[in-house]
C-alpha positions as a printed NumPy array, in Angstrom:
array([[-32.334, -51.325,  46.431],
       [-34.42 , -47.949,  45.633],
       [-36.214, -47.554,  42.303],
       [-33.617, -44.902,  40.88 ],
       [-30.626, -47.431,  41.399],
       [-32.864, -50.37 ,  39.603],
       [-33.585, -47.96 ,  36.564],
       [-29.862, -46.52 ,  36.536],
       [-28.564, -50.104,  36.422],
       [-31.163, -50.99 ,  33.736],
       [-30.218, -48.229,  31.601],
       [-26.408, -48.916,  31.797],
       [-27.111, -52.588,  31.309],
       [-29.265, -51.38 ,  28.4  ],
       [-26.731, -49.366,  26.649],
       [-23.689, -51.735,  27.258],
       [-25.582, -54.345,  25.38 ],
       [-26.39 , -51.847,  22.471],
       [-22.965, -49.988,  22.132],
       [-21.363, -50.82 ,  18.906],
       [-17.662, -50.915,  19.482],
       [-16.627, -50.871,  16.026],
       [-18.522, -47.664,  15.48 ],
       [-16.933, -46.321,  18.404],
       [-13.597, -47.14 ,  17.277],
       [-14.227, -45.752,  13.718],
       [-15.328, -42.37 ,  14.996],
       [-12.033, -42.116,  17.164],
       [ -9.983, -43.057,  14.039],
       [-11.836, -40.174,  12.03 ],
       [-11.275, -37.903,  14.722],
       [ -7.558, -38.888,  14.721],
       [ -7.278, -38.715,  11.076],
       [ -8.6  , -35.023,  10.87 ],
       [ -6.338, -33.842,  13.861],
       [ -3.567, -35.541,  11.92 ],
       [ -4.463, -33.754,   8.873],
       [ -4.682, -30.274,  10.298],
       [ -1.213, -30.625,  12.236],
       [  0.129, -32.009,   8.823],
       [ -0.93 , -29.062,   6.945],
       [ -0.062, -26.652,   9.768],
       [  3.188, -27.99 ,   9.896],
       [  3.745, -27.665,   6.384],
       [  4.313, -31.455,   6.155],
       [  6.274, -31.632,   9.38 ],
       [  8.633, -28.776,   8.833],
       [  7.143, -27.062,  11.955],
       [  8.23 , -29.976,  14.233],
       [ 11.906, -28.577,  13.296],
       [ 11.919, -26.216,  16.35 ],
       [ 13.967, -23.099,  15.999],
       [ 14.36 , -21.566,  12.472],
       [ 11.225, -23.931,  11.173],
       [  9.764, -20.636,   9.771],
       [ 12.819, -19.961,   7.749],
       [ 12.928, -23.767,   6.663],
       [  9.246, -23.491,   5.55 ],
       [  9.887, -20.308,   3.721],
       [ 13.119, -21.95 ,   1.924],
       [ 11.511, -25.08 ,   1.197],
       [  8.643, -23.03 ,  -0.736],
       [ 11.48 , -21.083,  -2.637],
       [ 12.782, -24.465,  -3.842],
       [  9.476, -25.643,  -4.891],
       [  8.858, -22.348,  -6.89 ],
       [ 12.425, -22.147,  -8.247],
       [ 11.563, -25.765, -10.148],
       [  7.828, -25.387, -10.686],
       [  6.609, -21.834, -11.463],
       [  7.459, -21.605, -14.883],
       [  5.774, -25.1  , -15.45 ],
       [  2.186, -23.621, -13.91 ],
       [  0.251, -20.606, -15.366],
       [  0.027, -17.727, -12.961],
       [ -3.775, -18.194, -12.487],
       [ -3.079, -21.755, -10.803],
       [ -0.217, -20.099,  -8.726],
       [ -2.748, -17.419,  -7.66 ],
       [ -5.395, -19.855,  -6.753],
       [ -2.788, -22.513,  -4.913],
       [ -2.08 , -19.327,  -2.947],
       [ -5.59 , -18.592,  -1.948],
       [ -6.231, -22.262,  -1.062],
       [ -3.082, -22.59 ,   1.119],
       [ -4.324, -19.58 ,   2.942],
       [ -7.665, -20.538,   3.358],
       [ -6.592, -23.896,   4.466],
       [ -3.773, -22.526,   6.923],
       [ -6.576, -20.535,   8.634],
       [ -8.85 , -23.6  ,   8.912],
       [ -6.109, -25.762,  10.234],
       [ -4.518, -23.069,  12.366],
       [ -7.902, -22.884,  14.272],
       [ -8.099, -26.786,  14.747],
       [ -4.351, -26.956,  16.181],
       [ -4.901, -23.867,  18.477],
       [ -6.382, -25.88 ,  21.009],
       [ -3.487, -28.286,  21.05 ],
       [ -0.7  , -26.014,  20.629],
       [ -1.897, -22.354,  21.438],
       [ -2.263, -19.312,  19.263],
       [  0.397, -18.906,  16.923],
       [  2.597, -21.861,  17.979],
       [  6.228, -21.935,  16.409],
       [  5.073, -25.536,  15.081],
       [  2.722, -23.564,  12.755],
       [  4.54 , -22.594,   9.517],
       [  1.855, -22.753,   6.701],
       [  1.478, -19.024,   7.18 ],
       [  5.318, -18.723,   6.287],
       [  4.525, -20.697,   3.043],
       [  1.569, -18.655,   2.351],
       [  3.38 , -15.269,   2.719],
       [  6.245, -16.739,   0.553],
       [  4.032, -17.467,  -2.085],
       [  2.439, -14.239,  -2.476],
       [  6.137, -12.636,  -2.275],
       [  7.13 , -14.7  ,  -5.642],
       [  3.742, -14.377,  -7.122],
       [  4.418, -12.631, -10.796],
       [  8.33 , -12.702, -10.417],
       [ 10.612, -14.037, -13.178],
       [ 12.047, -17.218, -12.001],
       [ 15.598, -16.524, -11.308],
       [ 17.829, -17.094,  -8.119],
       [ 18.21 , -13.51 ,  -7.888],
       [ 14.628, -12.581,  -7.58 ],
       [ 14.35 , -15.94 ,  -5.197],
       [ 16.861, -14.624,  -2.874],
       [ 15.6  , -11.116,  -2.702],
       [ 12.058, -12.276,  -1.862],
       [ 13.149, -14.472,   0.408],
       [ 15.184, -11.696,   2.315],
       [ 12.168,  -9.291,   2.131],
       [  9.955, -11.823,   3.201],
       [ 11.687, -12.922,   6.255],
       [ 12.377,  -9.314,   7.14 ],
       [  9.188,  -8.287,   7.04 ],
       [  7.922, -11.511,   8.893],
       [ 10.482, -11.566,  11.64 ],
       [ 10.756,  -7.435,  12.371],
       [  6.795,  -6.893,  11.606],
       [  6.708,  -3.284,  10.814],
       [  3.981,  -0.764,   9.206],
       [  1.25 ,  -2.632,  11.201],
       [  1.988,  -6.234,  10.636],
       [  2.197,  -7.069,  14.499],
       [ -1.373,  -5.986,  14.811],
       [ -2.717,  -8.339,  12.318],
       [ -1.585, -11.138,  14.829],
       [ -4.296, -10.019,  17.237],
       [ -7.262, -11.378,  15.039],
       [ -8.858, -14.228,  16.368],
       [ -7.748, -17.712,  15.769],
       [ -6.262, -18.863,  12.421],
       [ -6.846, -15.297,  11.051],
       [ -4.208, -14.017,  13.323],
       [ -1.774, -16.828,  12.46 ],
       [ -2.004, -16.418,   8.716],
       [ -2.703, -12.516,   8.447],
       [  0.721, -11.418,   9.618],
       [  2.477, -13.331,   6.819],
       [  0.223, -12.573,   4.336],
       [  0.778,  -8.769,   5.09 ],
       [  4.516,  -9.566,   4.961],
       [  4.059, -11.262,   1.706],
       [  2.069,  -8.236,   0.194],
       [  4.807,  -5.665,   1.412],
       [  7.496,  -7.763,   0.067],
       [  5.542,  -8.255,  -3.141],
       [  5.33 ,  -4.414,  -3.623],
       [  8.98 ,  -4.196,  -3.084],
       [  9.82 ,  -7.028,  -5.642],
       [  7.573,  -5.259,  -8.029],
       [  9.723,  -2.114,  -7.608],
       [ 13.055,  -4.166,  -8.241],
       [ 11.345,  -5.801, -11.01 ],
       [ 10.529,  -2.267, -12.401],
       [ 13.903,  -0.93 , -11.959],
       [ 15.352,  -3.858, -13.928],
       [ 18.214,  -4.575, -11.177],
       [ 18.332,  -8.32 , -11.919]])
């Protein structure tokens, strides 16, 4: 046997003797938990797995939460919640992009963020809820006024930016509705 083979066998034997199987299992478990966390965030608790229409379902789910909780939560906490969801959405969207591709239809945290911004500073009534949902989904699906360009941003920024922009445009029109006192 040549000297390199002896050294290689000795190194492998040494490595096997010092492997900590428990440590390897713990590392894999941590990685799996992180991936599961990012999948859960990106799919808004699993809504993204519904398939076709999951973006609308995520937006409606947030509308229901907003309708029952918005009056109980000070606006500053709603704004901080929106910022947190948006940044977490960017981060988690980046993490799942390697698994699902850029802006997968499973990723619906962006719809939640856009809907959150749409309804900020609005009176809690079913009329404003419905108007906000219709406006947001219009801007999110049609993507006028440069919204489509926002999708070209890299990674999670591109996933989230178009929906945030749709939420901003919706919020502007919601403020017009509020000022006109239509509801």
